[in-house]
Structures are given as C-alpha cells and as structure tokens.
C-alpha positions as CSV (number, residue, x, y, z in Angstrom):
1,M,32.6,-1.1,-7.6
2,L,30.8,1.2,-10.0
3,R,28.7,-1.6,-11.2
4,R,27.5,-2.3,-7.7
5,I,26.7,1.4,-7.1
6,D,24.7,1.5,-10.4
7,E,22.8,-1.7,-9.4
8,E,22.0,-0.1,-6.0
9,K,20.8,3.1,-7.6
10,R,18.5,1.1,-10.0
11,M,17.2,-0.9,-7.1
12,L,16.4,2.3,-5.0
13,S,14.8,3.9,-8.1
14,S,12.6,0.8,-8.5
15,L,11.7,0.7,-4.9
16,E,10.8,4.4,-5.0
17,R,8.6,3.8,-8.0
18,L,6.8,0.9,-6.2
19,A,6.3,3.0,-3.1
20,R,4.9,5.9,-5.3
21,N,2.4,3.5,-6.8
22,Q,1.3,2.4,-3.3
23,A,1.1,6.0,-2.1
24,L,-1.0,6.9,-5.1
25,F,-3.5,4.1,-4.3
26,R,-3.5,5.2,-0.7
27,E,-4.4,8.8,-1.8
28,V,-7.3,7.5,-4.1
29,N,-8.6,5.3,-1.2
30,E,-8.7,8.4,1.1
31,R,-11.0,10.0,-1.5
32,I,-13.1,6.8,-1.7
33,K,-13.5,6.9,2.1
34,E,-14.6,10.5,2.1
35,V,-17.6,9.6,-0.1
36,A,-18.1,6.0,1.1
37,D,-21.5,4.6,1.8
38,P,-20.8,1.2,3.2
39,V,-22.9,-1.6,1.8
40,D,-23.2,-4.5,4.3
41,G,-20.6,-2.7,6.4
42,A,-17.8,-2.8,3.8
43,V,-16.5,-0.4,1.2
44,D,-14.7,-1.4,-2.0
45,F,-11.3,0.2,-1.9
46,L,-8.5,-0.2,-4.5
47,C,-5.9,-2.8,-3.7
48,E,-2.8,-0.9,-2.6
49,C,-0.2,-3.3,-4.0
50,S,2.8,-2.1,-5.9
51,D,1.5,-3.1,-9.3
52,P,0.4,0.1,-11.2
53,D,-2.0,-2.0,-13.4
54,C,-3.9,-3.6,-10.5
55,T,-7.5,-2.6,-10.4
56,V,-8.8,-5.1,-7.9
57,N,-11.4,-3.9,-5.4
58,T,-10.7,-4.9,-1.9
59,P,-13.6,-4.7,0.6
60,L,-12.8,-3.4,4.1
61,T,-15.0,-2.0,6.8
62,L,-14.2,1.5,7.8
63,A,-12.8,0.3,11.1
64,E,-10.4,-2.1,9.2
65,Y,-9.4,0.8,6.9
66,E,-8.7,3.0,9.8
67,A,-6.6,0.3,11.5
68,V,-4.4,0.1,8.3
69,R,-4.1,3.9,8.1
70,S,-2.8,4.0,11.7
71,D,0.7,3.4,10.4
72,P,1.9,5.3,7.3
73,G,4.0,2.3,6.2
74,W,1.1,-0.1,6.1
75,F,-0.9,-0.9,3.0
76,F,-3.7,-3.4,2.4
77,V,-3.4,-5.7,-0.6
78,E,-5.3,-8.6,-2.1
79,P,-4.1,-11.9,-0.8
80,G,-1.3,-13.0,-3.2
81,H,-0.4,-9.4,-4.1
82,E,2.4,-9.2,-1.5
83,Q,6.0,-8.5,-2.7
84,L,8.0,-10.1,0.0
85,E,11.3,-8.9,-1.3
86,I,10.3,-5.3,-0.4
87,E,7.6,-5.6,2.2
88,H,6.6,-7.9,5.0
89,V,3.2,-9.2,6.1
90,V,1.8,-7.5,9.2
91,S,-1.5,-9.4,9.3
92,E,-3.7,-11.6,7.0
93,S,-7.4,-12.2,6.7
94,E,-9.5,-14.0,4.0
95,R,-10.2,-10.6,2.3
96,F,-7.0,-8.7,2.5
97,T,-3.4,-8.7,3.7
98,V,-1.7,-5.8,5.5
99,V,1.9,-5.3,4.4
100,E,4.6,-2.9,5.6
101,K,7.2,-1.4,3.2
102,R,10.8,-2.2,4.3
103,L,12.9,0.4,2.6
104,A,10.8,3.5,1.7
105,E,9.7,4.7,5.2
106,G,10.7,8.3,4.8
107,F,9.0,8.6,1.4
108,L,5.9,6.9,2.7
109,E,5.6,9.2,5.7
110,Q,6.1,12.3,3.4
111,T,3.3,11.1,1.1
112,D,0.9,10.2,3.8
113,P,-2.2,12.3,3.2
114,R,-2.9,12.2,6.9
115,A,0.5,13.6,7.9
C-alpha cells in the first residue's frame, strides 16, 4: 500500500514538473506575442511541449495563437512532441498540434498569465 502511495506521489510530482515546463513556455510566448512583428503572417513561438530542453520554433499566426490561448489547458507543440500518457490531442495541422493536459488543470489555470 505504501509503495503504491509513493508511486502515485512520484507520478504527481512528475506531472506537475511537466505542467510547470509548459506553463513557463506559455509565459515566454506571451512575451513574444507582445513584441511580435509577424513575417508572412506568422510568428515564431517556442514549442510548448513538456520537454524543458526543447528549443524548437513553431510558427503560428496571431489568430491561431489566440485560438490556443482560449483554453488555459491547451498548448501547441511541434508534431511528434505530444505526450499521450498525460495529454490528448485537440487538433492537428501540418505546422503544430494542440494538446490538452489531462491531470494538471488546476495548476494550469493558476499559472495562466491571462487569468
């Protein structure tokens, strides 16, 4: 029983860390949007995947970016950067995938810079 509780605590801690990484990328992208000067209609934002070492630029139009920001649990990631064990795909395009976190809703809403 204690082993199971410890495993659940580790999993929650890991999920929170992944959610924090995505929340940090979301905050950085909010700053990018503030100073954005779209080239050919798109802005290079940082991929908002859970990998803290990811530095991939993901081009989105400002309208696409705003659509993703309409839900605090949604993040855009490079195709292939999805982590299906902790998030599900909301929509896909050739340039980016929108994912929704499954378990960290309260944390994501608290860290939403638009809240």
